[in-house]
C-alpha positions as CSV (number, residue, x, y, z in Angstrom):
1,X,9.9,41.5,80.0
2,X,6.6,41.8,79.3
3,X,5.1,41.1,75.5
4,X,1.9,41.6,74.5
5,X,0.5,40.5,71.2
6,X,-3.1,41.3,70.2
7,X,-5.3,39.8,67.7
8,X,-9.1,39.4,66.6
9,X,-9.6,43.0,64.8
10,X,-11.7,43.5,61.9
11,X,-14.1,44.6,59.7
12,X,-17.4,44.5,60.9
13,X,-20.9,46.0,60.6
14,X,-22.8,47.8,63.1
15,X,-24.5,45.7,65.8
16,X,-22.3,43.1,64.9
17,X,-19.6,41.0,67.1
18,X,-15.6,41.0,67.7
19,X,-13.9,39.3,70.2
20,X,-10.5,40.4,70.5
21,X,-7.2,38.0,72.3
22,X,-4.0,39.2,73.9
23,X,-1.7,36.7,74.4
24,X,1.0,37.8,77.3
25,X,4.3,36.1,77.5
26,X,4.8,36.1,80.9
27,X,5.5,33.7,83.5
28,X,3.6,35.3,86.3
29,X,0.6,36.7,84.3
30,X,-1.9,35.8,87.3
31,X,-0.2,39.0,89.3
32,X,-1.0,41.2,86.5
33,X,-3.8,43.7,86.6
34,X,-4.8,43.6,82.6
35,X,-6.4,46.5,80.3
36,X,-8.1,47.3,77.0
37,X,-7.6,50.6,75.7
38,X,-8.7,52.1,72.1
39,X,-7.5,55.1,69.9
40,X,-9.4,56.4,67.3
41,X,-7.3,58.8,64.6
42,X,-6.7,62.7,66.1
43,X,-7.9,61.2,69.4
44,X,-6.8,60.6,72.4
45,X,-5.7,57.0,73.7
46,X,-9.1,56.3,76.0
47,X,-9.3,53.4,78.8
48,X,-11.8,50.8,78.1
49,X,-12.0,48.0,80.3
50,X,-9.8,46.2,83.1
51,X,-9.6,42.8,84.9
52,X,-7.6,42.6,88.3
53,X,-5.6,39.6,89.2
54,X,-8.8,39.0,91.2
55,X,-10.8,39.2,88.2
56,X,-12.5,42.3,89.3
57,X,-13.9,44.2,86.5
58,X,-14.3,47.4,85.5
59,X,-15.1,49.2,82.2
60,X,-16.2,52.7,80.4
61,X,-19.5,54.2,80.7
62,X,-18.9,54.7,76.6
63,X,-18.5,50.4,76.8
64,X,-20.6,49.3,80.2
65,X,-23.2,46.6,79.2
66,X,-22.0,46.1,75.1
67,X,-18.4,44.9,76.2
68,X,-17.1,42.1,78.4
69,X,-13.4,41.5,79.6
70,X,-12.5,37.8,80.6
71,X,-8.9,35.7,81.0
72,X,-7.9,32.5,81.0
73,X,-5.1,32.3,83.4
74,X,-4.0,28.8,81.9
75,X,-3.4,30.4,78.6
76,X,-2.0,33.6,79.8
77,X,-4.7,35.3,77.4
78,X,-7.0,38.4,78.1
79,X,-10.3,39.1,75.9
80,X,-12.8,41.8,75.1
81,X,-15.8,40.5,73.6
82,X,-17.4,43.2,71.7
83,X,-21.3,43.1,71.1
84,X,-23.7,45.5,69.8
85,X,-20.8,47.5,68.0
86,X,-21.4,51.3,66.9
87,X,-19.2,53.2,64.3
88,X,-17.8,55.0,67.5
89,X,-16.7,52.0,68.6
90,X,-13.9,52.1,65.6
91,X,-10.2,52.6,66.6
92,X,-7.2,51.0,67.4
93,X,-7.5,48.4,70.6
94,X,-4.3,48.3,72.8
95,X,-4.1,45.6,75.1
96,X,-1.7,46.5,78.8
97,X,-0.5,45.3,81.5
98,X,0.5,46.3,84.9
99,X,2.0,44.0,87.5
100,X,0.8,44.0,91.4
101,X,2.9,47.0,93.3
102,X,5.2,47.5,90.4
103,X,5.2,50.7,88.4
104,X,6.0,49.8,84.7
105,X,3.0,49.7,82.6
106,X,3.1,47.4,79.1
107,X,1.4,47.7,76.0
108,X,0.7,45.7,72.9
109,X,1.1,47.0,69.1
110,X,-2.4,47.1,68.3
111,X,-5.3,45.9,66.3
112,X,-7.2,47.8,64.4
113,X,-11.4,47.1,64.9
114,X,-14.1,49.1,62.2
115,X,-17.5,49.3,62.8
116,X,-18.9,50.3,58.9
117,X,-21.5,49.2,56.8
């Protein structure tokens, strides 16, 4: 059973930065592709970024150049560094995990990010 816990959300001013963390309670963390999604009120959940077991990264066009996804295998933790934040980045951010070659996708409970003056 995979358990994901996000943290690091909060209120930040436009142009500011925030780093989100996702701690994974799983023994085989290195075999997972980890991702970040976000969902604003009344909107569909959208993909933000992911990082593979080989540390290859991918980003949505809306965050490319501003956000950086990374992981620390020793800590079973994935991070999302968010810079140059805009009001449209306001959303609940969710961590997810998918083990290589397995069907199931696991989700954390989310952490609120609010970008406002």
